[in-house]
C-alpha positions as semicolon CSV with decimal commas, in nm:
position;residue;x (nm);y (nm);z (nm)
1;M;0,000;0,000;0,000
2;S;0,123;0,350;-0,082
3;L;0,282;0,530;0,211
4;L;0,078;0,838;0,122
5;R;-0,249;0,653;0,181
6;R;-0,130;0,526;0,518
7;I;-0,045;0,870;0,656
8;S;-0,308;1,004;0,893
9;S;-0,548;1,248;0,734
10;K;-0,512;1,462;1,048
11;A;-0,148;1,537;0,969
12;K;-0,137;1,892;0,835
13;T;0,062;1,950;0,518
14;E;0,270;2,261;0,454
15;I;0,303;2,439;0,119
16;N;0,517;2,736;0,220
17;T;0,841;2,553;0,300
18;G;1,036;2,703;0,010
19;F;1,126;2,356;-0,119
20;G;0,976;2,214;-0,435
21;T;0,759;1,904;-0,461
22;N;0,950;1,733;-0,742
23;T;1,181;1,485;-0,572
24;S;1,365;1,395;-0,893
25;A;1,488;1,755;-0,918
26;Y;1,675;1,726;-0,589
27;G;2,015;1,571;-0,533
28;G;2,097;1,450;-0,183
29;R;1,947;1,615;0,122
30;L;1,749;1,939;0,117
31;M;1,934;2,100;0,407
32;N;2,289;2,028;0,521
33;K;2,358;1,952;0,885
34;N;2,515;2,297;0,927
35;G;2,191;2,462;0,819
36;R;2,305;2,557;0,469
37;P;2,074;2,468;0,178
38;N;2,225;2,187;-0,025
39;I;2,216;2,389;-0,347
40;E;2,474;2,469;-0,615
41;K;2,389;2,781;-0,814
42;R;2,481;2,806;-1,181
43;G;2,414;3,049;-1,464
44;V;2,603;3,345;-1,314
45;G;2,970;3,434;-1,315
46;L;3,193;3,373;-1,014
47;L;3,222;3,742;-0,925
48;E;2,847;3,792;-0,961
49;G;2,732;3,474;-0,788
50;V;2,949;3,494;-0,475
51;S;2,917;3,748;-0,198
52;W;3,281;3,779;-0,096
53;Y;3,188;3,971;0,219
54;H;2,961;3,689;0,339
55;T;3,221;3,433;0,235
56;M;3,495;3,601;0,440
57;L;3,264;3,629;0,741
58;D;3,168;3,262;0,726
59;L;3,520;3,122;0,682
60;P;3,675;2,937;0,976
61;F;3,907;3,171;1,165
62;W;4,225;2,989;1,063
63;K;4,131;3,013;0,695
64;F;4,045;3,381;0,733
65;I;4,384;3,458;0,890
66;S;4,564;3,243;0,632
67;I;4,403;3,436;0,346
68;L;4,506;3,769;0,500
69;L;4,865;3,650;0,549
70;L;4,883;3,505;0,199
71;F;4,749;3,829;0,050
72;F;5,005;4,031;0,247
73;I;5,294;3,813;0,131
74;L;5,187;3,801;-0,234
75;I;5,105;4,173;-0,270
76;N;5,448;4,262;-0,133
77;F;5,613;4,013;-0,368
78;L;5,430;4,188;-0,652
79;F;5,548;4,536;-0,556
80;A;5,900;4,411;-0,481
81;G;5,909;4,268;-0,833
82;I;5,794;4,603;-0,974
83;Y;6,066;4,791;-0,784
84;Y;6,320;4,540;-0,905
85;A;6,200;4,569;-1,266
86;V;6,202;4,952;-1,262
87;G;6,556;4,950;-1,128
88;I;6,680;4,858;-0,786
89;E;6,928;5,146;-0,805
90;H;6,637;5,386;-0,760
91;L;6,598;5,269;-0,400
92;N;6,842;5,474;-0,196
93;G;7,001;5,307;0,104
94;L;7,045;4,954;-0,025
95;N;7,363;4,795;0,110
96;S;7,328;4,453;-0,051
97;T;7,567;4,345;-0,322
98;N;7,404;4,040;-0,487
99;S;7,072;4,019;-0,673
100;E;6,897;3,794;-0,421
101;A;6,979;4,017;-0,127
102;K;6,870;4,326;-0,321
103;F;6,533;4,165;-0,395
104;V;6,493;4,080;-0,027
105;D;6,565;4,443;0,063
106;A;6,311;4,555;-0,199
107;Y;6,057;4,315;-0,049
108;F;6,097;4,449;0,304
109;F;6,091;4,807;0,174
110;S;5,759;4,711;0,013
111;T;5,622;4,581;0,347
112;Q;5,724;4,904;0,518
113;T;5,559;5,113;0,249
114;F;5,246;4,892;0,242
115;T;5,200;4,928;0,618
116;T;5,313;5,296;0,613
117;V;5,577;5,212;0,877
118;G;5,868;5,364;0,679
119;Y;6,181;5,307;0,889
120;G;6,373;5,546;0,666
121;R;6,683;5,340;0,581
122;I;6,561;5,289;0,224
123;N;6,375;5,556;0,033
124;P;6,263;5,587;-0,329
125;M;6,443;5,816;-0,577
126;G;6,299;5,938;-0,904
127;F;5,944;5,991;-1,024
128;A;5,866;5,632;-1,130
129;T;5,977;5,465;-0,806
130;S;5,816;5,735;-0,592
131;A;5,488;5,698;-0,784
132;I;5,493;5,321;-0,731
133;A;5,556;5,373;-0,358
134;A;5,267;5,619;-0,339
135;I;5,034;5,375;-0,514
136;E;5,145;5,095;-0,282
137;A;5,082;5,310;0,025
138;L;4,728;5,380;-0,101
139;V;4,669;5,009;-0,167
140;G;4,797;4,931;0,181
141;L;4,564;5,180;0,347
142;L;4,263;5,047;0,156
143;S;4,361;4,686;0,229
144;F;4,392;4,747;0,603
145;A;4,060;4,931;0,602
146;L;3,895;4,628;0,439
147;A;4,067;4,387;0,678
148;T;3,955;4,596;0,977
149;G;3,596;4,593;0,851
150;L;3,608;4,216;0,806
151;F;3,750;4,167;1,156
152;Y;3,475;4,385;1,300
153;G;3,210;4,204;1,094
154;R;3,328;3,864;1,217
155;F;3,327;3,969;1,583
156;S;3,002;4,164;1,568
157;K;2,798;3,919;1,359
158;P;2,503;3,781;1,557
159;E;2,527;3,402;1,574
160;A;2,320;3,150;1,764
161;F;2,609;2,928;1,881
162;L;2,379;2,627;1,906
163;K;2,473;2,264;1,861
164;F;2,225;2,000;1,749
165;S;2,249;1,632;1,834
166;Q;2,395;1,436;1,545
167;N;2,105;1,193;1,553
168;A;1,737;1,219;1,633
169;I;1,561;0,937;1,816
170;I;1,224;0,769;1,847
171;A;1,169;0,728;2,221
172;P;0,886;0,636;2,458
173;Y;0,661;0,929;2,536
174;K;0,364;0,908;2,770
175;D;0,150;0,620;2,634
176;G;0,319;0,613;2,294
177;T;0,632;0,736;2,124
178;A;0,779;1,066;2,009
179;F;1,038;1,198;1,769
180;M;1,311;1,379;1,964
181;F;1,638;1,562;1,914
182;R;1,848;1,783;2,139
183;V;1,992;2,130;2,106
184;S;2,220;2,318;2,340
185;P;2,410;2,649;2,352
186;Y;2,785;2,592;2,366
187;K;2,925;2,938;2,438
188;N;2,885;3,188;2,720
189;T;2,585;3,353;2,560
190;S;2,244;3,422;2,707
191;L;1,955;3,316;2,484
192;T;1,595;3,388;2,572
193;D;1,255;3,339;2,407
194;A;1,380;3,045;2,201
195;V;1,139;2,917;1,935
196;A;1,161;2,588;1,744
197;K;0,978;2,486;1,428
198;V;1,002;2,139;1,274
199;T;0,889;2,040;0,926
200;I;0,876;1,677;0,814
201;G;0,936;1,612;0,446
202;L;0,853;1,269;0,304
203;F;0,946;1,149;-0,045
204;I;0,638;0,958;-0,149
205;E;0,530;0,767;-0,460
206;D;0,199;0,912;-0,578
207;E;-0,030;0,646;-0,721
208;N;-0,224;0,916;-0,907
209;E;0,094;1,022;-1,088
210;N;0,196;0,675;-1,213
211;G;0,426;0,618;-0,918
212;K;0,610;0,949;-0,957
213;T;0,790;1,046;-0,639
214;R;0,718;1,386;-0,490
215;N;0,792;1,577;-0,174
216;V;0,512;1,612;0,079
217;F;0,579;1,840;0,375
218;Y;0,400;1,820;0,708
219;N;0,391;2,045;1,008
220;A;0,529;1,871;1,317
221;P;0,343;1,986;1,631
222;L;0,581;2,002;1,927
223;E;0,530;1,933;2,294
224;Y;0,681;2,277;2,360
225;S;0,770;2,506;2,072
226;T;0,910;2,783;2,294
227;V;1,119;2,813;2,609
228;N;1,176;3,130;2,806
229;S;1,548;3,074;2,855
230;L;1,783;2,841;2,671
231;T;2,067;2,789;2,916
232;L;2,088;2,409;2,932
233;S;2,002;2,144;2,675
234;W;1,656;2,141;2,521
235;T;1,506;1,812;2,410
236;I;1,258;1,904;2,139
237;V;0,972;1,654;2,127
238;H;0,725;1,583;1,849
239;P;0,460;1,344;1,989
240;I;0,373;1,070;1,742
241;N;-0,005;1,078;1,754
242;E;-0,281;1,112;1,496
243;D;-0,155;1,461;1,407
244;S;0,185;1,323;1,314
245;P;0,276;1,179;0,971
246;F;0,477;0,917;1,164
247;Y;0,161;0,786;1,334
248;T;0,151;0,455;1,145
249;F;0,525;0,415;1,090
250;T;0,671;0,081;1,185
251;V;1,038;0,007;1,248
252;E;1,062;-0,104;0,884
253;D;0,905;0,222;0,762
254;F;1,165;0,431;0,941
255;A;1,439;0,216;0,787
256;K;1,305;0,211;0,431
257;A;1,113;0,535;0,383
258;K;1,295;0,839;0,248
259;G;1,252;1,181;0,395
260;E;1,407;1,467;0,585
261;I;1,315;1,658;0,898
262;I;1,404;2,027;0,872
263;V;1,463;2,220;1,194
264;F;1,447;2,597;1,231
265;M;1,530;2,777;1,556
266;K;1,547;3,138;1,661
267;A;1,619;3,306;1,993
268;F;1,695;3,647;2,135
269;D;2,057;3,715;2,227
270;D;2,094;3,964;2,513
271;M;2,447;4,063;2,415
272;F;2,362;4,147;2,053
273;S;2,010;4,269;2,145
274;N;1,901;4,088;1,831
275;E;1,740;3,766;1,718
276;V;1,972;3,487;1,612
277;V;1,874;3,186;1,402
278;S;2,005;2,837;1,348
279;R;1,900;2,550;1,120
280;S;1,971;2,182;1,077
281;S;1,808;1,869;0,939
282;Y;1,782;1,494;0,993
283;L;1,740;1,232;0,726
284;L;1,513;0,943;0,820
285;N;1,815;0,712;0,826
286;E;1,969;0,942;1,091
287;I;1,683;0,861;1,329
288;I;1,761;0,600;1,594
289;V;1,441;0,401;1,651
290;G;1,431;0,283;2,011
291;A;1,658;0,505;2,220
292;K;1,656;0,761;2,496
293;F;1,895;1,050;2,548
294;D;2,137;1,030;2,838
295;P;2,145;1,319;3,088
296;M;2,400;1,583;2,989
297;Y;2,392;1,815;3,289
298;F;2,454;1,740;3,654
299;Q;2,547;1,899;3,984
300;S;2,906;2,009;4,033
301;P;3,110;1,834;4,304
302;D;3,084;2,139;4,532
303;H;2,705;2,154;4,473
304;N;2,732;2,522;4,373
305;K;2,692;2,496;3,995
306;T;2,520;2,297;3,725
307;V;2,764;2,136;3,482
308;L;2,654;2,109;3,119
309;D;2,855;1,842;2,933
310;I;2,836;1,932;2,563
311;D;3,019;1,609;2,475
312;K;2,705;1,417;2,576
313;L;2,475;1,608;2,341
314;N;2,440;1,302;2,115
315;S;2,475;1,042;2,389
316;Y;2,186;0,796;2,397
317;T;2,099;0,450;2,522
318;L;1,926;0,194;2,300
319;I;1,599;0,051;2,428
320;D;1,337;-0,184;2,290
321;I;1,017;-0,003;2,187
322;S;0,886;-0,258;1,938
323;S;0,591;-0,333;2,163
324;I;0,461;0,025;2,144
325;L;0,526;0,084;1,775
326;P;0,248;-0,006;1,528
327;V;0,290;-0,328;1,335
328;S;0,059;-0,228;1,057
329;K;-0,228;0,019;1,054
330;N;-0,450;0,095;0,762
331;I;-0,592;0,442;0,813
332;A;-0,688;0,507;0,452
333;T;-1,055;0,505;0,550
334;Q;-1,021;0,764;0,824
């Protein structure tokens, strides 16, 4: 029987997700684990299709610093080569006798001019060399202005600093089961008024379309969709009842069905006085059926603090829930 016909009619579909319904047009997952859409854009040039400002802000810090250092080294090599080509004799104060040493002196004169340090031992003579030095000083000032703006942008950019559990689980919940995952802040930030929204996307063969597979998105009602303060871990729970598209799912359905659960979170950061957002997703094969999360916070040895162990964010214990999962339910007549 088609999976679409088995899904409870009480499960509410969503049409404003921003994702298309044609499954064959998608490659891989809809949303990467880091919250980035799994999309490659074509049809525009590299300079037009890439926001270099956003790229530099999103780079890991070590890559950002490496790019700045590489640019500094290469731009000074370029100007040192220009000084050397114009004539090294036009740089007054050089004491070196061989070509290699003269180029090294020209390179370090370039770094002094680029940074406007100007120790004074070497100075340009003649119009051409002086003009090159003036242009380099201007390029240096503009470069440092850009680098300063990027540094400020990286430090001042609002960011949620939230970690999601690597896996979601199907765990016992009240008289049935629930879909659960965990999220936790991992830096010394203060997040309030946190809101979570979960959308379940299933890739389903439509019998009315000759078995063509399409995306069907469902709203996932949560036990709690908001918390006043997000200081510890938050286990987000979607009860699997008649309002859930997972209502009739068996263990085999979770293993064989294809789909993706898209998670969107936002909270208010006191330090930035702004809302911050974070996203992630779980494929159905990333759901552990029959598990419960292990506690990740506990009392400190001196009983004066609560310790939050981020390493245990994805820690879970396997349990047998086969007795409370449906074996087979036909709800097509509901």
